[in-house]
BALOBA-1460 file (C-alpha; in Angstrom, 3 decimals):
// residues 354
<rec num="1" residu="x" x="61.966" y="-57.771" z="103.431"/>
<rec num="2" residu="x" x="63.404" y="-61.226" z="102.945"/>
<rec num="3" residu="x" x="62.507" y="-61.178" z="99.229"/>
<rec num="4" residu="x" x="64.066" y="-57.732" z="98.881"/>
<rec num="5" residu="x" x="67.307" y="-58.929" z="100.462"/>
<rec num="6" residu="x" x="67.434" y="-61.948" z="98.151"/>
<rec num="7" residu="x" x="66.801" y="-59.759" z="95.087"/>
<rec num="8" residu="x" x="69.513" y="-57.349" z="96.183"/>
<rec num="9" residu="x" x="71.992" y="-60.166" z="96.716"/>
<rec num="10" residu="x" x="71.273" y="-61.671" z="93.296"/>
<rec num="11" residu="x" x="71.432" y="-58.372" z="91.433"/>
<rec num="12" residu="x" x="74.449" y="-56.952" z="93.233"/>
<rec num="13" residu="x" x="77.850" y="-57.490" z="91.612"/>
<rec num="14" residu="x" x="79.838" y="-60.384" z="93.156"/>
<rec num="15" residu="x" x="82.963" y="-59.321" z="94.986"/>
<rec num="16" residu="x" x="85.636" y="-62.039" z="95.051"/>
<rec num="17" residu="x" x="87.204" y="-62.527" z="98.434"/>
<rec num="18" residu="x" x="90.850" y="-63.563" z="98.260"/>
<rec num="19" residu="x" x="91.240" y="-67.195" z="99.313"/>
<rec num="20" residu="x" x="92.985" y="-67.470" z="102.599"/>
<rec num="21" residu="x" x="96.015" y="-69.726" z="102.566"/>
<rec num="22" residu="x" x="95.570" y="-72.528" z="105.118"/>
<rec num="23" residu="x" x="99.057" y="-73.997" z="105.030"/>
<rec num="24" residu="x" x="102.624" y="-72.942" z="105.736"/>
<rec num="25" residu="x" x="106.010" y="-74.191" z="104.584"/>
<rec num="26" residu="x" x="108.201" y="-75.008" z="107.569"/>
<rec num="27" residu="x" x="111.842" y="-76.036" z="107.825"/>
<rec num="28" residu="x" x="112.315" y="-79.122" z="109.975"/>
<rec num="29" residu="x" x="115.122" y="-79.437" z="112.524"/>
<rec num="30" residu="x" x="118.202" y="-81.343" z="111.382"/>
<rec num="31" residu="x" x="117.592" y="-84.984" z="112.295"/>
<rec num="32" residu="x" x="120.048" y="-87.163" z="110.344"/>
<rec num="33" residu="x" x="123.019" y="-85.976" z="112.401"/>
<rec num="34" residu="x" x="125.678" y="-87.365" z="114.770"/>
<rec num="35" residu="x" x="124.987" y="-91.059" z="115.497"/>
<rec num="36" residu="x" x="121.834" y="-90.840" z="113.341"/>
<rec num="37" residu="x" x="123.777" y="-89.889" z="110.212"/>
<rec num="38" residu="x" x="124.279" y="-92.402" z="107.406"/>
<rec num="39" residu="x" x="122.147" y="-95.319" z="106.261"/>
<rec num="40" residu="x" x="120.987" y="-97.937" z="108.775"/>
<rec num="41" residu="x" x="121.851" y="-101.630" z="108.823"/>
<rec num="42" residu="x" x="118.719" y="-103.705" z="108.147"/>
<rec num="43" residu="x" x="118.483" y="-107.271" z="109.447"/>
<rec num="44" residu="x" x="119.032" y="-109.711" z="106.568"/>
<rec num="45" residu="x" x="115.985" y="-111.755" z="107.645"/>
<rec num="46" residu="x" x="113.665" y="-108.747" z="107.380"/>
<rec num="47" residu="x" x="111.546" y="-109.724" z="104.369"/>
<rec num="48" residu="x" x="110.865" y="-113.361" z="105.206"/>
<rec num="49" residu="x" x="110.093" y="-112.664" z="108.883"/>
<rec num="50" residu="x" x="107.877" y="-109.722" z="107.917"/>
<rec num="51" residu="x" x="105.641" y="-111.990" z="105.834"/>
<rec num="52" residu="x" x="105.375" y="-114.639" z="108.560"/>
<rec num="53" residu="x" x="104.577" y="-112.115" z="111.273"/>
<rec num="54" residu="x" x="101.962" y="-110.208" z="109.297"/>
<rec num="55" residu="x" x="100.192" y="-113.419" z="108.269"/>
<rec num="56" residu="x" x="100.172" y="-114.671" z="111.874"/>
<rec num="57" residu="x" x="98.781" y="-111.554" z="113.567"/>
<rec num="58" residu="x" x="96.208" y="-111.148" z="110.786"/>
<rec num="59" residu="x" x="94.908" y="-114.646" z="111.571"/>
<rec num="60" residu="x" x="95.053" y="-114.230" z="115.338"/>
<rec num="61" residu="x" x="93.228" y="-110.879" z="115.338"/>
<rec num="62" residu="x" x="90.840" y="-111.668" z="112.470"/>
<rec num="63" residu="x" x="92.008" y="-108.662" z="110.444"/>
<rec num="64" residu="x" x="89.893" y="-107.865" z="107.402"/>
<rec num="65" residu="x" x="91.500" y="-106.985" z="104.058"/>
<rec num="66" residu="x" x="91.649" y="-103.298" z="104.888"/>
<rec num="67" residu="x" x="93.411" y="-103.937" z="108.202"/>
<rec num="68" residu="x" x="95.848" y="-106.308" z="106.506"/>
<rec num="69" residu="x" x="96.718" y="-103.714" z="103.866"/>
<rec num="70" residu="x" x="97.282" y="-101.128" z="106.562"/>
<rec num="71" residu="x" x="99.526" y="-103.545" z="108.469"/>
<rec num="72" residu="x" x="101.616" y="-104.229" z="105.373"/>
<rec num="73" residu="x" x="101.874" y="-100.534" z="104.535"/>
<rec num="74" residu="x" x="102.847" y="-99.579" z="108.084"/>
<rec num="75" residu="x" x="105.731" y="-102.082" z="107.803"/>
<rec num="76" residu="x" x="106.857" y="-102.020" z="111.400"/>
<rec num="77" residu="x" x="108.965" y="-105.048" z="110.485"/>
<rec num="78" residu="x" x="111.339" y="-102.576" z="108.821"/>
<rec num="79" residu="x" x="111.566" y="-100.567" z="112.050"/>
<rec num="80" residu="x" x="112.304" y="-103.708" z="114.087"/>
<rec num="81" residu="x" x="114.862" y="-104.947" z="111.565"/>
<rec num="82" residu="x" x="116.866" y="-101.757" z="112.069"/>
<rec num="83" residu="x" x="116.405" y="-101.846" z="115.849"/>
<rec num="84" residu="x" x="117.726" y="-105.437" z="115.999"/>
<rec num="85" residu="x" x="120.031" y="-105.747" z="112.966"/>
<rec num="86" residu="x" x="121.967" y="-108.775" z="114.267"/>
<rec num="87" residu="x" x="119.075" y="-110.843" z="115.634"/>
<rec num="88" residu="x" x="118.478" y="-114.380" z="114.421"/>
<rec num="89" residu="x" x="115.118" y="-115.157" z="112.747"/>
<rec num="90" residu="x" x="113.423" y="-116.554" z="115.866"/>
<rec num="91" residu="x" x="114.258" y="-113.552" z="118.037"/>
<rec num="92" residu="x" x="113.603" y="-111.069" z="115.237"/>
<rec num="93" residu="x" x="110.174" y="-112.655" z="114.781"/>
<rec num="94" residu="x" x="109.334" y="-111.976" z="118.436"/>
<rec num="95" residu="x" x="110.344" y="-108.317" z="118.139"/>
<rec num="96" residu="x" x="108.402" y="-107.869" z="114.893"/>
<rec num="97" residu="x" x="105.354" y="-109.628" z="116.349"/>
<rec num="98" residu="x" x="105.390" y="-107.129" z="119.221"/>
<rec num="99" residu="x" x="105.797" y="-104.239" z="116.786"/>
<rec num="100" residu="x" x="102.878" y="-105.427" z="114.683"/>
<rec num="101" residu="x" x="100.882" y="-105.808" z="117.903"/>
<rec num="102" residu="x" x="101.644" y="-102.391" z="119.396"/>
<rec num="103" residu="x" x="100.311" y="-100.348" z="116.485"/>
<rec num="104" residu="x" x="96.716" y="-101.624" z="116.465"/>
<rec num="105" residu="x" x="96.755" y="-101.698" z="120.270"/>
<rec num="106" residu="x" x="98.132" y="-98.166" z="120.570"/>
<rec num="107" residu="x" x="95.704" y="-96.807" z="117.984"/>
<rec num="108" residu="x" x="92.814" y="-97.822" z="120.254"/>
<rec num="109" residu="x" x="94.047" y="-95.191" z="122.722"/>
<rec num="110" residu="x" x="95.340" y="-92.577" z="120.257"/>
<rec num="111" residu="x" x="92.371" y="-92.147" z="117.942"/>
<rec num="112" residu="x" x="90.307" y="-95.325" z="118.287"/>
<rec num="113" residu="x" x="87.312" y="-96.469" z="120.296"/>
<rec num="114" residu="x" x="89.079" y="-96.167" z="123.672"/>
<rec num="115" residu="x" x="90.614" y="-92.695" z="123.280"/>
<rec num="116" residu="x" x="88.031" y="-91.055" z="125.564"/>
<rec num="117" residu="x" x="86.590" y="-94.114" z="127.366"/>
<rec num="118" residu="x" x="88.612" y="-94.620" z="130.583"/>
<rec num="119" residu="x" x="86.483" y="-97.479" z="131.918"/>
<rec num="120" residu="x" x="86.781" y="-99.723" z="128.855"/>
<rec num="121" residu="x" x="90.442" y="-98.803" z="128.498"/>
<rec num="122" residu="x" x="91.065" y="-99.897" z="132.099"/>
<rec num="123" residu="x" x="89.442" y="-103.302" z="131.484"/>
<rec num="124" residu="x" x="91.627" y="-104.001" z="128.446"/>
<rec num="125" residu="x" x="94.811" y="-102.841" z="130.170"/>
<rec num="126" residu="x" x="94.173" y="-104.967" z="133.259"/>
<rec num="127" residu="x" x="93.685" y="-108.014" z="131.043"/>
<rec num="128" residu="x" x="97.000" y="-107.253" z="129.345"/>
<rec num="129" residu="x" x="98.761" y="-106.869" z="132.693"/>
<rec num="130" residu="x" x="97.351" y="-110.178" z="133.911"/>
<rec num="131" residu="x" x="99.271" y="-111.944" z="131.159"/>
<rec num="132" residu="x" x="102.568" y="-110.656" z="132.594"/>
<rec num="133" residu="x" x="101.809" y="-111.277" z="136.277"/>
<rec num="134" residu="x" x="103.740" y="-114.552" z="136.519"/>
<rec num="135" residu="x" x="107.410" y="-113.967" z="135.684"/>
<rec num="136" residu="x" x="108.096" y="-117.709" z="135.542"/>
<rec num="137" residu="x" x="104.969" y="-118.685" z="133.595"/>
<rec num="138" residu="x" x="105.588" y="-121.625" z="131.277"/>
<rec num="139" residu="x" x="102.522" y="-121.116" z="129.078"/>
<rec num="140" residu="x" x="100.862" y="-118.025" z="127.584"/>
<rec num="141" residu="x" x="97.909" y="-116.840" z="129.670"/>
<rec num="142" residu="x" x="94.590" y="-117.169" z="127.853"/>
<rec num="143" residu="x" x="92.574" y="-114.029" z="127.116"/>
<rec num="144" residu="x" x="89.174" y="-113.273" z="125.600"/>
<rec num="145" residu="x" x="90.766" y="-110.407" z="123.647"/>
<rec num="146" residu="x" x="92.668" y="-111.560" z="120.516"/>
<rec num="147" residu="x" x="94.898" y="-108.461" z="120.696"/>
<rec num="148" residu="x" x="95.896" y="-109.401" z="124.261"/>
<rec num="149" residu="x" x="96.390" y="-113.052" z="123.310"/>
<rec num="150" residu="x" x="98.963" y="-111.933" z="120.729"/>
<rec num="151" residu="x" x="100.895" y="-110.029" z="123.383"/>
<rec num="152" residu="x" x="100.729" y="-112.987" z="125.767"/>
<rec num="153" residu="x" x="102.411" y="-115.086" z="123.085"/>
<rec num="154" residu="x" x="105.215" y="-112.534" z="122.731"/>
<rec num="155" residu="x" x="105.643" y="-112.369" z="126.511"/>
<rec num="156" residu="x" x="105.917" y="-116.166" z="126.713"/>
<rec num="157" residu="x" x="108.790" y="-116.171" z="124.195"/>
<rec num="158" residu="x" x="110.945" y="-113.770" z="126.239"/>
<rec num="159" residu="x" x="112.281" y="-116.525" z="128.472"/>
<rec num="160" residu="x" x="115.159" y="-114.936" z="130.417"/>
<rec num="161" residu="x" x="113.686" y="-113.864" z="133.761"/>
<rec num="162" residu="x" x="115.775" y="-110.682" z="134.113"/>
<rec num="163" residu="x" x="114.744" y="-109.431" z="130.686"/>
<rec num="164" residu="x" x="111.141" y="-110.494" z="131.296"/>
<rec num="165" residu="x" x="111.155" y="-108.402" z="134.443"/>
<rec num="166" residu="x" x="112.468" y="-105.335" z="132.618"/>
<rec num="167" residu="x" x="110.051" y="-105.875" z="129.747"/>
<rec num="168" residu="x" x="107.121" y="-106.203" z="132.181"/>
<rec num="169" residu="x" x="108.176" y="-103.045" z="134.005"/>
<rec num="170" residu="x" x="108.363" y="-101.118" z="130.737"/>
<rec num="171" residu="x" x="105.021" y="-102.514" z="129.570"/>
<rec num="172" residu="x" x="103.348" y="-101.586" z="132.862"/>
<rec num="173" residu="x" x="104.651" y="-98.034" z="132.480"/>
<rec num="174" residu="x" x="103.317" y="-98.038" z="128.924"/>
<rec num="175" residu="x" x="99.878" y="-99.153" z="130.140"/>
<rec num="176" residu="x" x="99.875" y="-96.477" z="132.849"/>
<rec num="177" residu="x" x="100.709" y="-93.859" z="130.226"/>
<rec num="178" residu="x" x="97.955" y="-95.078" z="127.881"/>
<rec num="179" residu="x" x="95.363" y="-94.801" z="130.657"/>
<rec num="180" residu="x" x="96.591" y="-91.343" z="131.679"/>
<rec num="181" residu="x" x="96.366" y="-90.221" z="128.049"/>
<rec num="182" residu="x" x="92.780" y="-91.503" z="127.808"/>
<rec num="183" residu="x" x="91.794" y="-89.713" z="131.031"/>
<rec num="184" residu="x" x="93.357" y="-86.482" z="129.779"/>
<rec num="185" residu="x" x="91.563" y="-86.772" z="126.433"/>
<rec num="186" residu="x" x="88.192" y="-87.594" z="128.028"/>
<rec num="187" residu="x" x="88.435" y="-84.439" z="130.169"/>
<rec num="188" residu="x" x="89.608" y="-82.249" z="127.276"/>
<rec num="189" residu="x" x="92.763" y="-81.314" z="129.185"/>
<rec num="190" residu="x" x="95.638" y="-79.586" z="127.399"/>
<rec num="191" residu="x" x="98.879" y="-80.417" z="129.234"/>
<rec num="192" residu="x" x="102.021" y="-78.316" z="129.156"/>
<rec num="193" residu="x" x="104.932" y="-79.355" z="126.946"/>
<rec num="194" residu="x" x="106.868" y="-80.899" z="129.850"/>
<rec num="195" residu="x" x="103.744" y="-82.642" z="131.149"/>
<rec num="196" residu="x" x="103.054" y="-84.142" z="127.738"/>
<rec num="197" residu="x" x="106.683" y="-85.192" z="127.277"/>
<rec num="198" residu="x" x="106.590" y="-86.916" z="130.671"/>
<rec num="199" residu="x" x="103.344" y="-88.676" z="129.747"/>
<rec num="200" residu="x" x="104.595" y="-89.730" z="126.322"/>
<rec num="201" residu="x" x="107.749" y="-91.254" z="127.800"/>
<rec num="202" residu="x" x="105.354" y="-93.858" z="129.133"/>
<rec num="203" residu="x" x="102.532" y="-94.027" z="126.590"/>
<rec num="204" residu="x" x="104.648" y="-94.039" z="123.395"/>
<rec num="205" residu="x" x="105.837" y="-97.614" z="123.979"/>
<rec num="206" residu="x" x="109.536" y="-96.923" z="123.343"/>
<rec num="207" residu="x" x="111.122" y="-98.454" z="126.458"/>
<rec num="208" residu="x" x="109.687" y="-101.976" z="125.907"/>
<rec num="209" residu="x" x="111.688" y="-102.024" z="122.673"/>
<rec num="210" residu="x" x="114.925" y="-101.589" z="124.622"/>
<rec num="211" residu="x" x="114.199" y="-104.794" z="126.556"/>
<rec num="212" residu="x" x="113.158" y="-106.617" z="123.378"/>
<rec num="213" residu="x" x="116.367" y="-105.626" z="121.587"/>
<rec num="214" residu="x" x="118.314" y="-106.840" z="124.631"/>
<rec num="215" residu="x" x="116.463" y="-110.161" z="124.294"/>
<rec num="216" residu="x" x="116.916" y="-110.325" z="120.518"/>
<rec num="217" residu="x" x="120.683" y="-109.868" z="120.733"/>
<rec num="218" residu="x" x="120.940" y="-112.382" z="123.618"/>
<rec num="219" residu="x" x="122.633" y="-109.975" z="126.000"/>
<rec num="220" residu="x" x="123.367" y="-110.947" z="129.592"/>
<rec num="221" residu="x" x="123.364" y="-107.788" z="131.706"/>
<rec num="222" residu="x" x="122.955" y="-107.935" z="135.510"/>
<rec num="223" residu="x" x="120.061" y="-106.027" z="137.079"/>
<rec num="224" residu="x" x="122.331" y="-103.659" z="139.013"/>
<rec num="225" residu="x" x="123.673" y="-102.192" z="135.754"/>
<rec num="226" residu="x" x="120.218" y="-100.778" z="135.021"/>
<rec num="227" residu="x" x="120.274" y="-98.955" z="138.358"/>
<rec num="228" residu="x" x="123.215" y="-96.879" z="137.083"/>
<rec num="229" residu="x" x="122.290" y="-93.223" z="136.538"/>
<rec num="230" residu="x" x="124.121" y="-93.098" z="133.193"/>
<rec num="231" residu="x" x="122.180" y="-96.083" z="131.819"/>
<rec num="232" residu="x" x="118.900" y="-94.557" z="132.990"/>
<rec num="233" residu="x" x="119.856" y="-91.266" z="131.332"/>
<rec num="234" residu="x" x="120.719" y="-93.038" z="128.076"/>
<rec num="235" residu="x" x="117.308" y="-94.748" z="128.089"/>
<rec num="236" residu="x" x="115.498" y="-91.478" z="128.856"/>
<rec num="237" residu="x" x="117.362" y="-89.567" z="126.163"/>
<rec num="238" residu="x" x="116.795" y="-92.333" z="123.622"/>
<rec num="239" residu="x" x="113.070" y="-92.192" z="124.347"/>
<rec num="240" residu="x" x="113.031" y="-88.394" z="124.063"/>
<rec num="241" residu="x" x="114.860" y="-88.504" z="120.727"/>
<rec num="242" residu="x" x="112.106" y="-90.771" z="119.390"/>
<rec num="243" residu="x" x="109.371" y="-88.498" z="120.757"/>
<rec num="244" residu="x" x="110.947" y="-85.282" z="119.479"/>
<rec num="245" residu="x" x="112.098" y="-86.651" z="116.133"/>
<rec num="246" residu="x" x="108.954" y="-86.668" z="113.970"/>
<rec num="247" residu="x" x="105.733" y="-84.805" z="114.744"/>
<rec num="248" residu="x" x="102.407" y="-85.924" z="113.255"/>
<rec num="249" residu="x" x="99.547" y="-83.460" z="112.871"/>
<rec num="250" residu="x" x="96.059" y="-84.304" z="114.056"/>
<rec num="251" residu="x" x="96.986" y="-86.062" z="117.305"/>
<rec num="252" residu="x" x="96.736" y="-84.625" z="120.805"/>
<rec num="253" residu="x" x="100.247" y="-85.711" z="121.810"/>
<rec num="254" residu="x" x="101.941" y="-83.710" z="119.045"/>
<rec num="255" residu="x" x="104.593" y="-81.705" z="120.903"/>
<rec num="256" residu="x" x="104.772" y="-79.038" z="118.192"/>
<rec num="257" residu="x" x="100.995" y="-78.592" z="118.455"/>
<rec num="258" residu="x" x="101.340" y="-77.954" z="122.193"/>
<rec num="259" residu="x" x="103.951" y="-75.267" z="121.526"/>
<rec num="260" residu="x" x="101.654" y="-73.648" z="118.959"/>
<rec num="261" residu="x" x="98.673" y="-73.864" z="121.287"/>
<rec num="262" residu="x" x="100.761" y="-71.947" z="123.830"/>
<rec num="263" residu="x" x="101.251" y="-69.112" z="121.356"/>
<rec num="264" residu="x" x="104.352" y="-69.996" z="119.337"/>
<rec num="265" residu="x" x="104.227" y="-69.404" z="115.558"/>
<rec num="266" residu="x" x="104.667" y="-72.603" z="113.548"/>
<rec num="267" residu="x" x="108.344" y="-72.168" z="112.621"/>
<rec num="268" residu="x" x="109.220" y="-71.037" z="116.146"/>
<rec num="269" residu="x" x="107.522" y="-74.164" z="117.518"/>
<rec num="270" residu="x" x="109.540" y="-76.444" z="115.235"/>
<rec num="271" residu="x" x="112.717" y="-74.534" z="116.103"/>
<rec num="272" residu="x" x="111.960" y="-74.994" z="119.802"/>
<rec num="273" residu="x" x="111.637" y="-78.750" z="119.357"/>
<rec num="274" residu="x" x="114.896" y="-78.645" z="117.375"/>
<rec num="275" residu="x" x="116.619" y="-76.961" z="120.315"/>
<rec num="276" residu="x" x="115.280" y="-79.689" z="122.595"/>
<rec num="277" residu="x" x="116.805" y="-82.276" z="120.244"/>
<rec num="278" residu="x" x="120.200" y="-80.562" z="120.457"/>
<rec num="279" residu="x" x="119.985" y="-80.612" z="124.256"/>
<rec num="280" residu="x" x="119.318" y="-84.361" z="124.168"/>
<rec num="281" residu="x" x="122.333" y="-85.019" z="121.934"/>
<rec num="282" residu="x" x="124.536" y="-83.089" z="124.351"/>
<rec num="283" residu="x" x="123.094" y="-84.980" z="127.330"/>
<rec num="284" residu="x" x="123.651" y="-88.269" z="125.495"/>
<rec num="285" residu="x" x="127.395" y="-87.745" z="125.184"/>
<rec num="286" residu="x" x="127.633" y="-86.508" z="128.773"/>
<rec num="287" residu="x" x="125.895" y="-89.688" z="129.947"/>
<rec num="288" residu="x" x="128.320" y="-91.802" z="127.919"/>
<rec num="289" residu="x" x="131.275" y="-89.944" z="129.421"/>
<rec num="290" residu="x" x="130.013" y="-90.694" z="132.943"/>
<rec num="291" residu="x" x="129.478" y="-94.401" z="132.267"/>
<rec num="292" residu="x" x="131.351" y="-96.634" z="134.762"/>
<rec num="293" residu="x" x="132.979" y="-99.978" z="133.982"/>
<rec num="294" residu="x" x="131.772" y="-103.383" z="135.156"/>
<rec num="295" residu="x" x="134.525" y="-105.522" z="133.650"/>
<rec num="296" residu="x" x="135.193" y="-106.668" z="130.105"/>
<rec num="297" residu="x" x="132.345" y="-109.173" z="129.645"/>
<rec num="298" residu="x" x="129.586" y="-106.984" z="131.072"/>
<rec num="299" residu="x" x="130.981" y="-103.857" z="129.401"/>
<rec num="300" residu="x" x="130.796" y="-105.567" z="125.997"/>
<rec num="301" residu="x" x="127.097" y="-106.330" z="126.474"/>
<rec num="302" residu="x" x="126.422" y="-102.856" z="127.888"/>
<rec num="303" residu="x" x="127.963" y="-101.276" z="124.793"/>
<rec num="304" residu="x" x="125.775" y="-103.540" z="122.651"/>
<rec num="305" residu="x" x="122.738" y="-102.460" z="124.677"/>
<rec num="306" residu="x" x="123.590" y="-98.784" z="124.144"/>
<rec num="307" residu="x" x="123.899" y="-99.429" z="120.408"/>
<rec num="308" residu="x" x="120.462" y="-101.018" z="120.674"/>
<rec num="309" residu="x" x="119.020" y="-97.812" z="122.132"/>
<rec num="310" residu="x" x="120.676" y="-95.870" z="119.308"/>
<rec num="311" residu="x" x="119.251" y="-98.287" z="116.765"/>
<rec num="312" residu="x" x="115.715" y="-97.820" z="118.109"/>
<rec num="313" residu="x" x="116.094" y="-94.061" z="117.589"/>
<rec num="314" residu="x" x="117.618" y="-94.622" z="114.148"/>
<rec num="315" residu="x" x="114.844" y="-97.071" z="113.253"/>
<rec num="316" residu="x" x="112.148" y="-94.570" z="114.176"/>
<rec num="317" residu="x" x="113.702" y="-91.861" z="112.030"/>
<rec num="318" residu="x" x="114.220" y="-93.948" z="108.894"/>
<rec num="319" residu="x" x="110.927" y="-95.815" z="109.243"/>
<rec num="320" residu="x" x="109.038" y="-92.517" z="109.679"/>
<rec num="321" residu="x" x="110.263" y="-91.269" z="106.319"/>
<rec num="322" residu="x" x="109.853" y="-94.627" z="104.587"/>
<rec num="323" residu="x" x="106.410" y="-95.668" z="105.802"/>
<rec num="324" residu="x" x="104.419" y="-92.653" z="104.612"/>
<rec num="325" residu="x" x="102.824" y="-92.366" z="108.065"/>
<rec num="326" residu="x" x="103.936" y="-88.761" z="108.449"/>
<rec num="327" residu="x" x="104.747" y="-87.251" z="105.042"/>
<rec num="328" residu="x" x="102.772" y="-89.462" z="102.663"/>
<rec num="329" residu="x" x="104.149" y="-89.530" z="99.127"/>
<rec num="330" residu="x" x="106.366" y="-86.509" z="99.821"/>
<rec num="331" residu="x" x="108.831" y="-88.559" z="101.924"/>
<rec num="332" residu="x" x="111.847" y="-88.243" z="99.627"/>
<rec num="333" residu="x" x="111.199" y="-84.591" z="98.871"/>
<rec num="334" residu="x" x="110.854" y="-83.694" z="102.556"/>
<rec num="335" residu="x" x="114.041" y="-85.532" z="103.452"/>
<rec num="336" residu="x" x="116.029" y="-83.781" z="100.706"/>
<rec num="337" residu="x" x="114.649" y="-80.282" z="101.240"/>
<rec num="338" residu="x" x="113.900" y="-80.335" z="104.968"/>
<rec num="339" residu="x" x="110.695" y="-78.438" z="104.151"/>
<rec num="340" residu="x" x="107.256" y="-79.667" z="105.184"/>
<rec num="341" residu="x" x="103.787" y="-78.149" z="104.792"/>
<rec num="342" residu="x" x="101.692" y="-77.720" z="107.957"/>
<rec num="343" residu="x" x="98.386" y="-76.084" z="108.781"/>
<rec num="344" residu="x" x="98.519" y="-72.351" z="109.351"/>
<rec num="345" residu="x" x="96.077" y="-72.687" z="112.240"/>
<rec num="346" residu="x" x="96.735" y="-74.951" z="115.194"/>
<rec num="347" residu="x" x="93.848" y="-77.398" z="114.735"/>
<rec num="348" residu="x" x="95.506" y="-80.494" z="116.136"/>
<rec num="349" residu="x" x="93.913" y="-80.451" z="119.572"/>
<rec num="350" residu="x" x="90.506" y="-79.560" z="118.219"/>
<rec num="351" residu="x" x="90.611" y="-82.419" z="115.741"/>
<rec num="352" residu="x" x="91.810" y="-85.050" z="118.158"/>
<rec num="353" residu="x" x="89.850" y="-84.188" z="121.267"/>
<rec num="354" residu="x" x="86.368" y="-83.851" z="119.811"/>
């Protein structure tokens, strides 16, 4: 019988099955609008500080040639140089060092060895937190992990106690979010859109940048200003604009993928995220309108801080198109046309959680 079936299959005429298209062309939401329109200002010290920072972290973390090439290609120095356009070289170096640190650290939890290993992730995070335990520490805390030692060096350079405190608070939230993301991934959980957005506000590592930009521009803002509802709203909206701005396929925290997993067609999912962006822009201007005054000197620094939040959002948008992390070699074409190719099936969760 088996031989007969083989003979029949060989002798029967071949019928060509039409190839099923596995990709779709999607129009992205408008992103270069309102305060994100126009070209960004890039810190004039960008290139020289980039080289110093990349060489330093490569030595400290024993990066091989492949890791060094990836670091150079990622070019988070460009991001940081837009986020802190007026910083002097010393302060810009600290911000760029943190940026070059956060990517290899974050990748451990996103798609690296710790993505579904809560116990090992907890050990690393606790070691990182230990380096920030003493707000008045005069020396970097020693660590057995080179990646943590790099962060301890950055922490030591942020000398103003108030900013250190805000930076530590943001970093602790980031660590909490990373651990929650690992636990979710290890259990194969698929959170709702709002649940994932809430989680990513912590685990994306956006809010530490606000404190670092405050440090880099040498602002002097009293603690009580950050208790203001309008300031907290501005920080939340700035974070959301980063999270909603560019969506990368193949990762479990892709907000578009969550929409598609919940039944939305691809274009509808992107449109939904676009509507969420519009809501954030509206909320941004409402928060600005409700901002109180604290007197001329403090107000001047508060306005500079708000520009810093804007610059972080602007940096993310321009860096995303420039770095090739999201659109590869099609960066310029995607920016001009607003059209991007995505998978016709929603494979993101399957790829990232198995």
